[in-house]
Wavefront OBJ file of the C-alpha trace (Angstrom):
o trace
v 14.474 101.173 37.128
v 15.441 104.386 38.841
v 13.954 103.236 42.174
v 15.796 99.909 42.045
v 19.077 101.744 41.405
v 18.472 104.019 44.391
v 17.679 101.025 46.615
v 20.899 99.350 45.511
v 22.829 102.489 46.339
v 21.304 102.685 49.823
v 22.123 99.006 50.414
v 25.658 99.611 49.181
v 26.271 102.455 51.615
v 24.733 100.647 54.560
v 27.379 97.889 54.381
v 30.758 98.194 56.109
v 33.672 99.719 54.241
v 36.156 96.913 53.628
v 39.313 97.647 51.668
v 41.422 94.823 50.291
v 44.673 96.779 50.246
v 46.320 96.984 53.665
v 49.130 99.461 54.204
v 52.112 97.766 55.802
v 53.820 100.523 57.765
v 57.153 98.726 57.914
v 58.891 95.521 56.857
v 57.553 93.099 59.469
v 60.111 90.441 58.529
v 62.976 92.847 59.122
v 61.466 94.028 62.395
v 61.043 90.480 63.682
v 64.594 89.572 62.739
v 65.988 92.663 64.447
v 64.120 91.967 67.687
v 65.049 88.267 67.678
v 68.846 88.532 67.708
v 71.187 91.502 67.252
v 74.142 89.227 66.431
v 72.209 87.415 63.694
v 70.926 90.764 62.420
v 74.438 92.173 62.203
v 75.676 89.025 60.425
v 72.900 89.455 57.856
v 73.833 93.122 57.389
v 77.483 92.221 56.947
v 76.680 89.506 54.407
v 74.227 91.728 52.515
v 75.391 95.323 52.986
v 73.361 96.573 50.010
v 70.033 95.340 51.414
v 67.599 98.207 52.059
v 66.226 98.265 55.604
v 62.691 99.650 55.770
v 61.509 100.287 59.342
v 59.179 103.185 58.581
v 56.950 103.834 61.633
v 58.350 100.693 63.305
v 57.459 100.181 66.960
v 60.780 99.778 68.771
v 60.112 101.596 72.026
v 61.948 100.159 75.048
v 63.744 97.593 72.848
v 67.442 96.847 73.473
v 69.255 97.519 70.182
v 72.746 97.933 71.631
v 75.395 97.478 68.940
v 72.848 96.992 66.158
v 73.906 97.848 62.603
v 71.170 100.182 61.398
v 73.288 102.203 59.030
v 71.292 103.719 56.142
v 68.069 102.277 57.615
v 64.745 104.011 56.990
v 63.378 104.810 60.453
v 61.130 107.723 59.495
v 58.506 108.302 62.243
v 59.737 105.216 64.089
v 58.935 104.838 67.791
v 62.229 104.465 69.681
v 61.335 106.104 72.986
v 63.024 104.368 75.894
v 65.066 102.191 73.524
v 68.702 101.280 74.236
v 70.919 102.087 71.246
v 74.297 102.218 72.954
v 77.154 101.678 70.469
v 74.639 101.183 67.634
v 75.602 102.073 64.058
v 73.111 104.562 62.631
v 75.383 106.228 60.111
v 73.400 107.885 57.303
v 70.128 106.493 58.710
v 66.883 108.387 58.063
v 65.294 109.128 61.444
v 63.260 112.147 60.416
v 60.260 112.762 62.692
v 61.200 109.719 64.806
v 60.280 109.665 68.507
v 63.451 108.879 70.479
v 62.597 110.385 73.866
v 64.363 109.192 77.012
v 66.420 106.737 74.967
v 70.005 105.585 75.610
v 72.403 106.402 72.777
v 75.763 106.348 74.532
v 78.592 106.286 71.964
v 76.064 105.722 69.158
v 77.310 106.628 65.675
v 74.833 108.902 63.868
v 77.335 110.484 61.503
v 75.591 111.839 58.430
v 72.201 110.746 59.751
v 69.009 112.576 58.785
v 67.050 113.523 61.931
v 64.981 116.488 60.759
v 62.240 117.236 63.323
v 62.945 114.115 65.356
v 62.164 114.200 69.081
v 65.192 113.370 71.260
v 63.917 115.017 74.427
v 65.572 113.725 77.570
v 67.755 111.174 75.774
v 71.204 110.145 77.060
v 73.709 110.612 74.215
v 77.072 110.918 75.921
v 79.875 110.438 73.405
v 77.480 110.032 70.475
v 78.725 110.972 67.004
v 76.587 113.380 64.985
v 79.260 114.641 62.623
v 77.627 116.180 59.512
v 74.213 114.957 60.688
v 71.093 116.984 59.883
v 69.239 117.729 63.135
v 67.220 120.682 61.892
v 64.209 121.387 64.102
v 65.045 118.534 66.500
v 63.754 118.712 70.091
v 66.815 118.324 72.345
v 65.206 119.648 75.527
v 66.863 118.118 78.607
v 69.034 115.876 76.426
v 72.489 114.812 77.612
v 75.161 115.327 74.951
v 78.364 115.401 77.005
v 81.434 114.898 74.811
v 79.247 114.332 71.767
v 80.703 115.013 68.321
v 78.434 117.593 66.660
v 81.069 118.981 64.350
v 79.657 120.226 61.027
v 76.170 119.157 62.185
v 73.063 121.125 61.252
v 71.381 122.207 64.501
v 69.324 125.013 62.989
v 66.026 125.707 64.779
v 66.664 123.027 67.394
v 65.215 123.285 70.916
v 68.140 123.240 73.374
v 66.432 124.108 76.651
v 68.658 122.802 79.476
v 70.519 120.495 77.090
v 73.884 119.351 78.445
v 76.522 120.067 75.786
v 79.518 120.055 78.129
v 82.624 118.895 76.316
v 80.760 118.614 73.013
v 82.529 119.330 69.720
v 80.581 122.113 67.984
v 83.215 123.138 65.457
v 81.496 124.089 62.226
v 78.052 123.317 63.654
v 75.136 125.422 62.424
v 73.024 126.673 65.356
v 71.159 129.345 63.409
v 67.723 129.913 64.899
v 68.313 127.435 67.743
v 66.104 128.079 70.757
v 67.166 128.360 74.398
v 70.901 127.990 73.776
v 71.364 130.420 76.670
v 69.841 127.803 78.985
v 72.076 124.994 77.675
v 75.301 123.869 79.391
v 78.316 124.642 77.183
v 81.057 124.065 79.775
v 84.255 122.956 78.005
v 82.436 122.600 74.678
v 84.581 123.398 71.628
v 83.465 126.081 69.179
v 85.277 127.619 66.249
v 84.986 130.556 63.903
v 83.004 128.190 61.654
v 80.346 127.625 64.334
v 77.173 129.542 63.467
v 75.305 131.020 66.432
v 71.494 131.362 66.733
v 71.805 134.956 65.490
v 73.406 133.741 62.256
v 76.768 135.218 63.215
v 79.964 133.235 63.614
v 81.131 132.284 67.095
v 83.930 134.336 68.655
v 86.455 133.790 71.417
v 84.605 136.267 73.649
v 81.179 134.623 73.121
v 82.717 131.240 73.933
v 84.580 132.473 77.019
v 81.411 133.958 78.484
v 79.906 130.468 78.404
v 82.983 128.603 79.699
v 83.472 127.073 76.258
v 86.722 126.600 74.353
v 87.333 128.470 71.108
v 89.656 127.387 68.309
v 90.409 129.143 65.083
v 90.455 127.111 61.902
v 90.479 127.738 58.172
v 87.241 129.504 57.323
v 84.726 127.463 55.371
v 81.507 128.378 53.589
v 78.619 127.249 55.749
v 75.773 125.484 53.984
v 72.457 127.316 54.202
v 69.847 125.315 56.106
v 67.067 127.906 56.149
v 64.798 125.623 54.119
v 64.944 121.986 55.239
v 64.767 119.149 52.723
v 61.273 117.806 52.147
v 60.340 114.925 54.430
v 57.790 112.557 52.958
v 56.444 109.187 54.086
v 58.017 106.309 52.195
v 55.901 104.437 49.683
v 56.233 100.682 49.971
v 54.788 97.454 48.673
v 52.024 95.938 50.785
v 53.888 92.781 51.767
v 55.038 91.101 54.923
v 58.629 90.932 53.693
v 60.330 93.282 51.291
v 61.775 91.527 48.205
v 65.347 92.102 49.373
v 64.760 90.152 52.616
v 62.559 87.427 51.150
v 64.266 84.038 50.855
v 64.227 82.484 47.388
v 61.347 80.089 46.983
v 59.843 81.018 50.339
v 56.097 81.371 50.345
v 54.861 84.673 51.688
v 51.319 84.585 53.038
v 49.217 87.377 54.386
v 46.284 86.810 56.700
v 43.272 88.709 55.387
v 39.670 88.680 56.355
v 37.238 87.721 53.638
v 36.575 90.828 51.605
v 33.140 92.262 51.059
v 31.958 91.722 47.468
v 30.462 95.206 47.587
v 33.707 97.148 47.938
v 36.946 95.770 46.585
v 38.973 98.941 46.218
v 38.876 102.709 46.613
v 38.228 103.350 42.919
v 35.021 101.327 42.839
v 33.904 102.956 46.084
v 34.518 106.427 44.682
v 32.657 105.587 41.456
v 29.615 104.540 43.442
v 29.809 107.700 45.519
v 29.970 109.819 42.387
v 26.900 108.153 40.951
v 24.979 108.491 44.245
v 26.325 111.649 45.909
v 23.243 112.123 48.110
v 23.311 108.649 49.665
v 24.107 108.682 53.377
v 27.041 106.708 54.792
v 26.928 105.462 58.367
v 29.848 103.317 59.598
v 30.244 103.852 63.323
v 33.205 102.174 65.044
v 34.475 100.761 61.754
v 37.818 98.905 61.982
v 40.031 100.374 59.251
v 43.435 100.299 60.898
v 46.401 99.821 58.503
v 44.073 100.255 55.506
v 45.219 101.864 52.269
v 42.586 104.530 51.595
v 44.460 107.033 49.458
v 42.007 109.404 47.788
v 38.904 107.774 49.280
v 35.693 109.811 49.200
v 34.143 109.779 52.669
v 32.772 113.296 52.760
v 29.828 113.741 55.155
v 30.180 110.115 56.284
v 29.273 109.161 59.857
v 32.388 107.432 61.199
v 32.044 108.061 64.921
v 34.607 106.081 66.928
v 36.122 104.420 63.849
v 39.717 103.186 63.953
v 42.096 104.502 61.261
v 45.311 103.796 63.176
v 48.318 103.639 60.807
v 45.979 103.945 57.812
v 47.013 105.750 54.626
v 44.546 108.565 53.892
v 46.619 110.857 51.711
v 44.423 113.112 49.527
v 41.258 111.582 51.003
v 38.070 113.648 51.127
v 36.455 113.625 54.577
v 34.987 117.105 54.442
v 32.002 117.475 56.750
v 32.440 113.949 58.111
v 31.371 112.954 61.627
v 34.637 111.696 63.157
v 34.203 112.339 66.858
v 36.370 110.024 68.980
v 37.867 108.444 65.842
v 41.415 107.083 66.117
v 44.001 108.341 63.586
v 47.117 107.412 65.587
v 50.167 107.636 63.284
v 47.965 107.762 60.180
v 49.331 109.208 56.920
v 46.959 112.041 56.014
v 48.872 114.331 53.690
v 46.636 116.870 51.917
v 43.486 115.267 53.351
v 40.304 117.354 53.140
v 38.638 117.678 56.553
v 36.936 121.035 56.045
v 34.063 121.359 58.509
v 34.572 117.853 59.879
v 33.672 117.044 63.483
v 36.779 115.627 65.168
v 35.730 116.264 68.759
v 37.853 114.095 71.051
v 39.540 112.409 68.086
v 42.994 110.871 68.508
v 45.427 112.338 65.946
v 48.500 111.453 67.983
v 51.556 111.697 65.689
v 49.403 111.782 62.567
v 51.019 113.166 59.396
v 48.735 116.035 58.335
v 51.015 118.079 56.136
v 49.020 120.435 53.871
v 45.751 119.088 55.287
v 42.590 121.205 55.015
v 41.147 121.434 58.532
v 39.475 124.788 58.011
v 36.376 125.242 60.188
v 36.848 121.741 61.598
v 35.806 121.023 65.181
v 38.864 119.686 67.029
v 37.622 120.352 70.546
v 39.581 118.182 73.007
v 41.306 116.406 70.115
v 44.690 114.801 70.776
v 47.301 116.182 68.368
v 50.373 115.225 70.389
v 53.412 115.281 68.098
v 51.219 115.642 65.007
v 52.772 117.024 61.823
v 50.612 119.961 60.686
v 53.115 121.781 58.517
v 51.415 124.067 55.983
v 47.995 122.822 57.138
v 44.925 125.042 56.832
v 43.420 125.463 60.322
v 41.676 128.745 59.643
v 38.486 128.984 61.667
v 39.145 125.627 63.323
v 37.961 125.041 66.875
v 40.925 123.741 68.914
v 39.492 124.438 72.362
v 41.180 122.287 75.016
v 42.997 120.334 72.299
v 46.406 118.816 73.041
v 48.949 120.356 70.658
v 51.875 119.259 72.823
v 54.967 119.030 70.572
v 52.826 119.459 67.452
v 54.556 120.848 64.360
v 52.534 123.801 63.061
v 55.260 125.305 60.900
v 53.710 127.328 58.091
v 50.155 126.470 59.201
v 47.265 128.903 58.708
v 45.714 129.660 62.115
v 43.715 132.740 61.155
v 40.541 132.745 63.216
v 41.436 129.460 64.941
v 40.256 129.071 68.536
v 42.976 127.584 70.791
v 41.378 128.544 74.111
v 42.592 126.151 76.804
v 44.759 124.193 74.361
v 48.091 122.694 75.473
v 50.728 124.166 73.146
v 53.859 123.259 75.133
v 56.808 122.698 72.782
v 54.570 123.216 69.730
v 56.354 124.677 66.702
v 54.681 127.849 65.348
v 57.555 128.865 63.091
v 56.137 130.831 60.106
v 52.554 129.957 61.089
v 49.987 132.660 60.267
v 47.866 134.236 63.023
v 45.454 137.168 63.018
v 43.476 139.213 65.581
v 40.702 136.624 65.200
v 43.009 133.856 66.444
v 42.224 132.991 70.064
v 45.218 132.008 72.209
v 45.174 129.353 74.978
v 44.737 132.163 77.516
v 41.487 133.170 75.830
v 43.005 136.426 74.599
v 43.281 137.453 70.966
v 46.572 136.852 69.189
v 48.916 139.815 68.895
v 52.001 140.687 66.909
v 54.059 140.431 70.110
v 52.922 136.886 70.918
v 53.389 135.849 67.288
v 56.900 137.275 67.219
v 57.878 135.286 70.313
v 56.709 132.122 68.565
v 58.389 133.145 65.275
v 54.966 133.197 63.664
v 53.539 135.666 61.130
v 50.857 138.089 62.280
v 48.408 139.487 59.746
v 46.427 142.431 61.108
v 43.069 141.811 59.504
v 39.669 141.089 60.976
l 1 2 3 4 5 6 7 8 9 10 11 12 13 14 15 16 17 18 19 20 21 22 23 24 25 26 27 28 29 30 31 32 33 34 35 36 37 38 39 40 41 42 43 44 45 46 47 48 49 50 51 52 53 54 55 56 57 58 59 60 61 62 63 64 65 66 67 68 69 70 71 72 73 74 75 76 77 78 79 80 81 82 83 84 85 86 87 88 89 90 91 92 93 94 95 96 97 98 99 100 101 102 103 104 105 106 107 108 109 110 111 112 113 114 115 116 117 118 119 120 121 122 123 124 125 126 127 128 129 130 131 132 133 134 135 136 137 138 139 140 141 142 143 144 145 146 147 148 149 150 151 152 153 154 155 156 157 158 159 160 161 162 163 164 165 166 167 168 169 170 171 172 173 174 175 176 177 178 179 180 181 182 183 184 185 186 187 188 189 190 191 192 193 194 195 196 197 198 199 200 201 202 203 204 205 206 207 208 209 210 211 212 213 214 215 216 217 218 219 220 221 222 223 224 225 226 227 228 229 230 231 232 233 234 235 236 237 238 239 240 241 242 243 244 245 246 247 248 249 250 251 252 253 254 255 256 257 258 259 260 261 262 263 264 265 266 267 268 269 270 271 272 273 274 275 276 277 278 279 280 281 282 283 284 285 286 287 288 289 290 291 292 293 294 295 296 297 298 299 300 301 302 303 304 305 306 307 308 309 310 311 312 313 314 315 316 317 318 319 320 321 322 323 324 325 326 327 328 329 330 331 332 333 334 335 336 337 338 339 340 341 342 343 344 345 346 347 348 349 350 351 352 353 354 355 356 357 358 359 360 361 362 363 364 365 366 367 368 369 370 371 372 373 374 375 376 377 378 379 380 381 382 383 384 385 386 387 388 389 390 391 392 393 394 395 396 397 398 399 400 401 402 403 404 405 406 407 408 409 410 411 412 413 414 415 416 417 418 419 420 421 422 423 424 425 426 427 428 429 430 431 432 433 434 435 436 437 438 439 440 441 442 443 444 445 446 447
């Protein structure tokens, strides 16, 4: 009896992992309607102003959305690079962690929008309205913001290297902790005594004059503290092609699914089998698991070389010690995933959401972590040699003993990250308090 059970377990683990629940990243019906016709889209929005628009992680790069009504839309982690959004209505929209590089946003209305840690590098935003918008931690390098309305906006910890803010309205704006403001163009910009400078002090007439900016005095207001940004979480959604609010009455909604394996129907049954046979080996090379819902799945020590997890949901999954070399995790949701000791050599983690992930002692040699969210992640002892950390968010991450020799860390955010003398920098030298201070990181002097 015991032998037959073991044989069944081995057979079970030799079959492909097939999960019946697919994770729809965004409302595909809404996305299709938006791309089809802006005028029809706007008519729908006008007729149904209360309808929720879910475009989480939507792919809208290089799409012409001029004049589109996207007010209050959920565009968290959306891809809008190269898009045309001239005159679009994005009031109170949630664009946190969205990629909007080299986009056109001339005269776009983003009043009250939520853009925490979005990437707007190189975008053209002349005359755009950002009044009372939250742009904390946004990358505005090389962006063009001539005559933009940034009054009362939160620009704390933004990157402003060579940003063009000529003629911009910065009255009451919070620039505390902003980087490279000295390299930005402030010609004819308007500041006031309610404008907060990177130092945390209020702007003055002298400071403004030295930068060819205008200064006006207004009634003093209490500036909201933005030291701790609001929490940004992926949006949970139903796994459907159309959200209920956009589904026509009586319309049949069908979803194309491959025939499911009778062996694995859901994560719970998979995890139960793993618990009963913890020593059984799992080999699933080049498995196709894109868009799968795998929250909490137990894949520790599994061989998943070259497997595709693009846009998959892997929150709280256990992949400790797994073989994941050259695996694809592009834009995957991986909050609090356990990857301790995993081999991720050459893996693609481009724009993956790895907040609070455990990557301690993981091998990330030559891994692609472009734009990845690694806030509060544990990377202690991780091997990041020659990895691409370009524009990665490492705020609050633990990098004690991590090896970043040869890594690309351009525009990476190390704010409040923890380094030690055992941390190896891209130059091959050991981390120091001086280097850490320049990156606004914490340095703990322990071996």
